[in-house]
C-alpha positions in Angstrom: 0.0 0.0 0.0 1.6 2.8 -1.2 -0.3 6.0 -1.2 1.4 8.6 -3.1 -0.1 11.7 -1.9 1.7 14.8 -2.2 1.5 16.1 1.3 3.2 19.4 0.6 0.7 20.3 -2.1 -2.1 19.5 0.2 -0.8 21.7 3.0 -0.2 24.8 0.9 -3.4 26.5 -0.3 -3.9 27.8 -3.7 -2.9 31.4 -3.9 -5.6 32.2 -6.5 -8.3 30.8 -4.2 -7.0 32.8 -1.2 -7.0 36.0 -3.2 -10.4 35.4 -4.5 -11.8 34.6 -1.1 -10.1 37.7 0.4 -11.6 39.9 -2.4 -15.0 38.3 -1.8 -14.7 38.9 1.9 -13.7 42.6 1.3 -16.6 43.1 -1.1 -18.9 41.5 1.5 -17.6 43.8 4.2 -18.0 46.9 2.0 -21.5 45.9 1.1 -22.4 45.2 4.7 -20.8 48.5 5.8 -22.6 50.5 3.1 -26.0 48.8 3.3 -26.3 47.5 6.9 -23.8 49.2 9.2 -24.8 52.9 8.6 -28.6 52.2 8.8 -28.2 49.9 11.8 -25.9 52.5 13.5 -28.5 55.2 12.8 -31.2 53.0 14.3 -29.1 52.2 17.3 -28.1 55.9 17.7 -31.8 57.0 17.5 -32.7 54.3 20.0 -29.9 55.3 22.3 -31.0 59.0 22.0 -34.7 58.0 22.7 -33.7 56.0 25.7 -31.4 58.8 26.9 -34.4 61.2 26.6 -36.6 58.8 28.6 -33.9 58.5 31.3 -33.5 62.3 31.5 -37.3 62.7 31.7 -37.5 60.0 34.3 -34.7 61.7 36.3 -36.5 65.1 36.0 -39.8 63.5 37.2 -37.9 61.9 40.1 -36.4 65.3 41.1 -39.8 66.9 40.8 -41.4 64.2 42.9 -38.6 64.6 45.5 -39.2 68.4 45.5 -43.0 67.8 45.9 -42.4 65.3 48.7 -40.1 67.8 50.4 -42.7 70.5 50.1 -45.4 68.2 51.4 -43.1 67.2 54.3 -42.5 70.9 55.1 -46.3 71.6 54.9 -47.0 68.7 57.2 -44.3 69.9 59.6 -45.8 73.5 59.5 -49.3 72.1 60.1 -48.0 70.1 63.1 -46.3 73.2 64.4 -49.5 75.3 63.9 -51.6 72.5 65.6 -49.2 72.5 68.6 -49.4 76.3 68.8 -53.2 76.2 68.6 -53.3 73.5 71.3 -51.0 75.5 73.6 -53.0 78.6 73.0 -56.3 76.8 73.7 -54.9 75.3 76.9 -53.7 78.7 78.0 -57.1 80.2 77.2 -58.9 77.4 79.0 -56.7 77.9 82.1 -57.4 81.7 82.0 -61.1 81.1 81.7 -60.9 78.6 84.5 -59.0 81.0 86.7 -61.4 83.8 85.9 -64.4 81.7 86.7 -62.8 80.6 90.0 -62.0 84.2 90.8 -65.5 85.4 90.0 -67.0 82.5 92.0 -64.8 83.4 95.0 -65.7 87.1 94.7 -69.4 86.3 94.5 -69.1 83.9 97.4 -67.3 86.5 99.4 -70.0 89.1 98.5 -72.8 86.7 99.5 -71.0 85.9 102.8 -70.5 89.6 103.5 -74.1 90.4 102.6 -75.3 87.6 104.8 -73.2 88.8 107.7 -74.6 92.4 107.2 -78.1 91.0 107.2 -77.4 88.9 110.3 -75.9 92.0 112.1 -78.9 94.1 111.1 -81.4 91.4 112.2 -79.4 91.0 115.5 -79.4 94.7 116.1 -83.1 94.9 115.2 -83.9 92.0 117.6 -81.8 93.5 120.3 -83.6 96.8 119.9 -87.0 95.1 119.9 -85.9 93.1 123.0 -84.7 96.3 124.6 -88.1 98.0 123.9 -89.9 94.9 125.3 -87.8 94.9 128.4 -88.4 98.6 128.9 -92.1 98.0 128.4 -92.1 95.1 130.8 -90.1 97.0 133.4 -92.4 99.9 133.1 -95.5 97.7 133.5 -93.8 95.9 136.4 -92.9 99.2 138.0 -96.5 100.3 137.4 -97.9 97.2 139.1 -95.4 97.6 142.0 -96.4 101.1 142.5 -100.1 100.2 142.4 -99.7 97.3 144.8 -97.3 98.8 147.3 -98.8 96.7 150.1 -95.9 94.8 151.7 -92.6 93.1 150.9 -94.3 89.8 150.5 -96.5 91.2 147.8 -93.4 92.8 146.2 -91.8 89.4 146.1 -94.8 87.8 144.6 -95.1 90.5 141.9 -91.4 90.1 141.0 -91.8 86.4 140.8 -94.8 86.8 138.5 -92.8 89.4 136.5 -90.0 86.8 136.0 -92.5 84.1 135.1 -94.1 86.5 132.6 -90.8 87.4 131.0 -89.7 83.7 131.0 -93.0 82.8 129.4 -92.6 85.1 126.5 
């Protein structure tokens, strides 16, 4: 078995085939560059620009939302501060009103007590005056009886006893 194959010729490619293939590849690359690369690049650039615009718009919306949230947080904080101020003022007003009502109540109570004491003093003085008049009248009538009955000391004693019983009976 003797195979006579020229190994060297098999290993070396044909130069004409190599040049033809290189030319075909170059033409193919040029056609792809002219027909596909530029339009695809334009499409990719347009898509990239579109996506960049969307990202920019999204970033702007995000910043606007953050500003709105910051504004809302500030408004909430201001509202809480105002609510606390209103609450403190209402408590102070309530305490003032309570103190005023207590003060007025004490003054009215003091006035009523003073008026009652004046009335009691007037009534007491009136009763004492009436009692004084009654005692004077009783003494006068007792003296009158004594003068009319000037009989003896035993009769005087009896008339004084009857006078005391009369005074005690009233």
